[in-house]
C-alpha positions in Angstrom: 5.2 -0.1 -32.2 5.8 1.7 -35.5 8.4 4.0 -36.6 6.0 6.6 -36.4 4.5 6.4 -33.4 8.0 6.0 -32.1 9.1 9.4 -33.6 5.4 10.7 -32.3 5.9 9.9 -28.5 9.4 11.2 -28.6 8.4 14.4 -29.5 5.5 15.0 -27.2 8.5 13.8 -24.6 10.5 16.7 -25.5 7.2 18.9 -25.9 5.7 17.9 -22.5 8.8 16.1 -20.8 7.6 13.3 -18.3 8.3 12.7 -14.9 11.1 9.9 -14.7 8.6 7.6 -12.4 6.4 7.7 -15.4 9.2 7.0 -18.0 9.9 3.9 -15.8 6.6 2.7 -16.2 5.7 3.2 -19.4 8.5 1.0 -20.2 7.5 -2.1 -17.7 5.3 -4.4 -18.9 2.3 -5.9 -16.7 4.3 -9.5 -16.8 7.4 -7.8 -15.1 5.2 -7.2 -11.8 5.0 -10.7 -10.3 8.8 -10.8 -10.6 9.3 -7.6 -8.2 7.9 -9.8 -5.4 10.5 -10.6 -2.9 9.1 -10.9 0.6 10.9 -10.4 3.7 10.5 -10.1 7.5 11.4 -6.4 8.4 11.1 -6.6 12.6 7.5 -7.9 12.5 6.5 -6.6 9.1 6.3 -8.2 6.0 7.9 -6.6 3.0 6.6 -7.7 -0.2 9.0 -5.6 -2.1 12.4 -3.2 -2.6 12.0 0.1 -2.6 15.3 0.0 -4.5 13.8 -1.4 -7.2 13.4 1.2 -9.6 9.8 -0.2 -10.9 8.5 -0.5 -7.4 9.8 2.8 -6.6 8.6 4.5 -9.9 4.9 2.8 -8.9 5.0 4.2 -5.4 6.0 7.6 -6.4 3.7 7.7 -9.3 0.9 6.6 -7.5 1.3 8.8 -4.0 2.4 12.0 -6.0 1.2 12.2 -9.5 -2.0 10.9 -9.1 -1.2 7.9 -11.7 -3.7 5.3 -10.8 -2.8 2.7 -13.1 0.8 2.8 -11.0 -1.4 1.6 -8.0 -2.8 -0.7 -9.8 0.1 -2.3 -11.2 1.9 -2.8 -7.8 -1.7 -4.7 -7.1 -0.2 -7.1 -9.7 2.6 -7.7 -7.1 0.6 -8.0 -4.1 -1.8 -10.2 -5.7 1.0 -12.4 -6.4 1.9 -13.3 -2.9 -1.3 -13.6 -1.8 -1.9 -16.5 -5.1 1.3 -18.2 -3.0 -0.1 -17.9 0.6 -3.8 -18.6 0.6 -2.8 -21.3 3.6 -2.1 -18.3 5.8 -4.0 -15.7 4.6 -7.4 -17.4 3.8 -9.3 -15.2 1.2 -12.6 -16.4 2.9 -11.5 -15.2 7.0 -8.9 -12.6 6.0 -9.6 -8.9 6.1 -7.5 -5.8 5.1 -7.3 -2.7 7.0 -5.5 -0.4 4.3 -3.2 2.5 6.6 -6.3 5.5 6.9 -5.4 9.0 4.7 -6.6 12.1 6.9 -9.9 13.1 5.0 -8.4 16.4 4.1 -5.3 14.7 2.1 -7.3 12.1 0.9 -9.9 14.8 -0.2 -6.7 16.5 -2.2 -5.3 13.4 -3.6 -9.0 12.2 -4.5 -7.8 8.4 -2.9 -6.2 6.8 -0.5 -3.4 5.1 -2.7 -2.7 2.1 -0.1 -6.2 1.3 -0.5 -6.6 1.4 -4.1 -3.7 -1.0 -4.4 -5.7 -3.4 -2.4 -8.6 -3.3 -4.2 -6.5 -3.9 -7.2 -4.3 -6.6 -5.8 -7.5 -8.6 -4.2 -10.2 -8.1 -7.2 -12.6 -11.1 -7.6 -11.3 -12.8 -4.2 -13.0 -13.3 -1.3 -10.7 -10.8 0.8 -12.5 -8.3 2.2 -11.6 -4.6 2.7 -12.4 -2.4 6.0 -11.8 0.9 6.9 -11.1 0.1 10.8 -9.2 2.8 11.4 -9.4 6.5 11.3 -6.7 9.3 10.6 -7.6 12.2 13.1 -5.0 14.8 12.0 -3.3 15.2 9.0 0.4 14.8 10.1 3.4 17.3 8.6 6.1 15.1 6.4 8.4 12.7 8.7 11.2 11.9 6.7 13.6 14.2 8.7 12.7 12.5 11.8 14.0 9.6 13.9 12.2 6.6 15.0 11.9 8.1 18.2 10.5 11.2 16.8 8.2 9.7 14.5 6.6 7.4 17.3 5.6 10.6 19.3 4.4 12.5 16.2 2.3 10.1 15.2 1.3 9.7 19.2 -3.2 9.8 19.1 -3.2 9.8 15.0 -5.5 7.1 14.8 -8.6 5.8 16.6 -10.4 2.7 15.9 -13.8 3.1 13.5 -16.4 0.9 14.8 -18.0 -1.2 12.6 -20.5 -4.1 12.7 -18.1 -7.2 11.9 -19.0 -10.6 12.4 -16.0 -11.8 14.3 -16.1 -15.1 13.9 -16.1 -15.4 10.1 -12.2 -13.6 10.6 -9.2 -15.1 11.3 -6.8 -12.6 10.1 -6.3 -8.8 10.0 -3.8 -7.7 7.6 -2.8 -4.0 8.4 -1.0 -2.5 5.4 0.9 0.4 4.0 2.6 1.2 0.7 5.9 2.2 2.0 7.7 1.3 5.2 10.7 3.2 6.4 11.3 3.3 10.5 7.9 1.3 10.9 6.5 3.9 12.8 3.1 4.5 11.4 2.3 0.6 11.0 3.4 0.1 15.0 1.2 3.1 16.0 -1.7 1.8 14.0 -1.3 -1.4 14.7 -1.4 -1.1 18.9 -4.6 0.8 17.9 -6.0 -2.1 16.0 -4.8 -4.7 18.1 -6.8 -3.6 21.2 -9.9 -4.3 19.8 -9.4 -7.1 18.1 -10.8 -10.7 19.5 -8.2 -12.9 20.8 -8.6 -15.5 18.3 -7.9 -13.2 15.4 -4.2 -12.7 14.4 -2.8 -9.0 13.2 -0.8 -9.2 10.1 1.5 -6.0 9.1 2.2 -5.6 5.9 3.6 -2.7 3.3 4.3 -3.0 -0.2 7.7 -2.0 0.0 10.5 -1.3 2.3 
């Protein structure tokens, strides 16, 4: 970057202060995202990265609250890195992704479902499929102040199965995925609904980009 461009950017930052998330992402190259992958099982959920990683935290925040779809595409790089290493356990041709849905009012306000955008980016040009098998029946209020038991009660009845015409003979794995897991109550509630509609031969995996 030339000195003139560098100075120009700094002047713009002074006049129009960018968010901390934007600054973190601006200084992070695409090559850094595969190294953010740090998969671990948290209970029964596979979490791909740590939310304490400043880059991951910035991308989740920017994608969810700052309308930064480029941040979601970058999280897709981390997801794709994991998928490229996991074709045996998650076969591309027989694995279906189900993003945790937003209520239609919140999706209309945001303009997109951030989880679906991450999955689209991570599975682009692959044989993985994305199916909206769940519907959110109401918009829930923030849960950050609630304990796990309270969150589960808060989410009671919030998800329903969305009927789809599916050839289940071509599916072996369904991955229910969210962007961020805290207590796991959202994934647990959604998984309970989804599991009851899956054929016995289909394995249900719960996954989160970060924990």
